[in-house]
C-alpha positions in Angstrom: 96.7 113.1 115.3 98.6 109.9 116.1 101.7 109.3 113.9 101.4 106.1 111.9 103.9 103.4 112.6 105.1 101.8 109.3 106.9 98.5 109.0 108.7 97.4 105.8 108.6 93.7 105.4 111.5 92.5 103.3 111.6 88.8 102.5 115.1 87.5 101.5 116.7 84.4 100.1 120.3 84.5 98.8 120.4 88.4 98.8 123.9 88.8 100.4 124.9 91.0 97.4 122.0 93.4 97.9 120.8 93.4 101.5 123.3 96.0 102.8 122.5 98.5 100.1 118.7 98.0 100.2 118.5 98.4 104.0 120.6 101.6 103.9 118.4 103.1 101.1 115.2 102.2 103.0 116.5 104.0 106.1 117.4 107.0 104.0 114.1 107.1 102.2 111.8 106.4 105.2 113.7 107.2 108.4 110.5 106.8 110.6 109.8 103.2 109.3 110.9 100.0 111.0 112.1 97.1 108.9 111.7 93.4 109.3 113.9 91.1 107.2 112.3 87.7 106.8 115.1 85.4 105.8 114.3 81.8 104.6 117.5 80.2 105.7 119.8 81.8 103.1 123.1 79.9 103.0 124.9 82.9 101.7 124.7 84.8 105.0 122.0 87.3 104.1 120.6 87.2 107.6 124.0 87.7 109.2 124.7 90.8 107.1 121.2 92.2 107.9 121.9 91.9 111.6 125.2 93.7 111.1 123.4 96.6 109.4 120.7 96.5 112.1 123.4 97.1 114.7 124.5 100.2 112.9 121.2 101.7 111.8 118.7 100.5 114.4 115.0 99.6 114.1 115.8 96.7 111.9 114.8 93.2 113.0 115.6 89.9 111.4 113.2 87.0 111.5 115.1 83.8 110.7 113.2 80.9 109.1 114.7 77.5 108.8 114.1 76.9 105.0 112.9 78.4 101.8 109.1 78.3 102.0 108.0 80.8 99.4 107.1 84.4 99.1 103.5 84.1 100.5 104.5 82.3 103.7 107.3 84.9 104.3 104.9 87.8 103.9 102.2 86.2 106.1 104.8 85.7 108.8 106.1 89.2 108.5 102.7 90.9 108.5 101.6 88.8 111.5 104.8 89.9 113.3 104.0 93.5 112.5 100.4 93.4 113.5 101.3 91.8 116.9 103.6 94.7 117.6 101.1 97.4 116.7 102.3 98.6 113.3 99.5 100.2 111.4 101.0 100.4 107.9 102.6 97.2 106.6 104.7 97.6 103.5 106.2 94.9 101.2 109.0 95.2 98.7 111.7 93.1 97.1 115.3 93.0 98.4 116.9 93.0 95.0 116.6 96.8 94.3 114.1 96.4 91.5 111.8 98.4 93.8 113.2 101.9 94.5 113.1 102.6 98.2 112.6 106.3 97.4 109.0 105.5 96.6 108.2 104.3 100.1 107.1 107.8 101.4 104.5 107.9 98.6 103.1 104.5 99.5 103.0 105.4 103.2 101.3 108.7 102.5 98.7 107.1 100.2 97.5 105.1 103.3 98.2 107.6 106.0 97.0 110.8 104.3 95.1 109.5 101.3 92.9 107.0 103.2 93.8 104.0 101.0 93.6 100.5 102.4 96.0 99.2 99.8 98.5 101.3 97.8 100.3 99.5 95.0 103.5 100.6 93.3 102.3 100.1 89.7 104.2 99.7 86.4 101.0 100.1 84.4 99.4 103.3 85.4 100.4 106.6 83.6 104.0 107.4 84.8 104.9 103.8 85.4 107.7 102.2 83.4 109.6 98.9 82.9 112.8 100.1 81.1 114.8 97.5 79.3 112.0 95.0 79.0 111.5 93.6 75.5 108.1 94.1 73.9 107.2 90.4 74.3 107.8 90.5 78.0 105.8 93.7 78.4 102.8 92.3 76.4 102.8 89.0 78.5 102.8 91.0 81.7 100.2 93.6 80.6 97.8 91.0 79.1 98.3 88.8 82.1 97.2 91.6 84.4 94.3 92.5 82.1 93.2 88.8 82.3 93.3 89.1 86.1 91.2 92.3 86.0 88.6 90.7 83.7 88.3 87.4 85.5 88.2 88.9 89.0 86.3 92.1 88.1 89.0 94.0 89.8 90.0 97.5 88.6 93.7 97.1 89.3 96.2 97.5 86.5 99.1 95.8 88.2 97.7 93.1 90.4 101.0 91.1 90.4 103.1 94.0 91.7 105.1 93.3 94.9 105.7 96.9 96.0 102.8 97.8 98.4 101.5 99.4 101.5 98.5 97.9 103.5 96.5 99.5 106.2 96.7 97.2 109.2 92.9 97.1 109.6 92.4 95.7 106.2 94.8 92.8 106.8 92.9 92.0 110.0 89.6 92.1 108.0 90.7 89.8 105.2 92.5 87.4 107.6 96.1 86.4 106.7 95.4 82.8 107.6 92.8 82.6 104.8 95.4 83.7 102.1 97.1 80.6 100.9 98.8 81.4 97.5 102.5 82.0 97.0 104.5 84.1 94.5 102.5 86.1 92.0 99.4 84.3 93.3 99.9 85.8 96.7 100.0 89.3 95.4 96.9 88.7 93.3 95.0 87.1 96.1 95.8 89.9 98.6 94.5 92.6 96.2 91.5 90.4 95.4 90.6 90.0 99.0 91.1 93.7 99.8 88.7 94.5 96.9 86.2 91.9 98.0 86.2 93.3 101.5 85.3 96.7 100.2 88.7 98.2 100.8 90.0 101.1 98.7 92.9 100.4 96.4 95.1 103.1 94.7 98.0 102.7 92.3 101.1 104.8 92.3 103.4 104.9 89.3 106.8 103.3 89.7 109.8 102.5 87.5 110.6 98.8 87.8 114.1 97.9 86.8 115.7 94.5 86.3 118.0 93.3 89.1 121.7 94.0 88.7 123.1 91.4 91.2 122.0 88.0 92.2 119.5 85.6 90.6 115.8 85.9 90.1 113.6 83.6 92.2 110.8 83.6 89.6 109.9 80.3 88.0 107.3 79.1 85.5 105.6 77.1 88.3 104.8 80.2 90.2 103.2 81.9 87.1 101.2 78.7 86.3 100.0 78.6 89.9 98.9 82.2 89.9 96.9 82.1 86.7 95.3 78.7 87.6 94.1 80.3 90.8 92.8 83.4 89.0 90.8 81.2 86.6 89.4 79.1 89.5 88.4 82.2 91.5 86.8 83.9 88.5 84.7 80.8 87.6 83.7 80.4 91.2 82.5 84.0 91.4 80.6 83.7 88.2 78.9 80.5 89.3 78.0 82.2 92.7 76.5 85.2 90.9 74.5 83.0 88.5 73.1 81.0 91.4 72.1 84.2 93.2 70.5 85.7 90.2 68.4 82.5 89.7 66.8 82.6 93.1 
């Protein structure tokens, strides 16, 4: 059996405080994986630090982009880079250490050995946790994901999660050029497209911790965009089903 070739795609912007540690922990957790840092022109030298670490650890590449363009474009660029080079498992995670690199082997195994097309590191399946979150934040996140599941008829409990592994074939099937959303919307749209294509999705419990260093890139605009898209897709699908049933 051919060994799979995983690639961890790590988008960065202003992560100079975290990038060295996260790359070392990725290498320790998944020594067989390659890493691609996709840096959106960080003025704090994130890309330079990543290249220093790459020289020491090996199998780390840095894709420099000229300006901050958003999470979705960074992942699309990173996944396309990996597909062109023959990687058959494409992983995504944050560079702020909210995602524990120690979970990477489980995500890879879910695709490699378990046969999943998409494995999601989930906060909301049994065993998942969000320590330190106030109840209000938990309720907003959980009910937001429930709304996504109902509107899109998608049995995924954590559709906004950004710690994932994709089988290369499913990325080719859905077509990265057809996925246009950013931020939360990108994560939701990717899971939605995998489900629509008939791909299998599994969720693996993770503990999601708040970042200790640096600043969050999340903004209200990203959340509004995501849930506006979900509503639009859900209505579109219902109209399409209604029209088919009326024929």
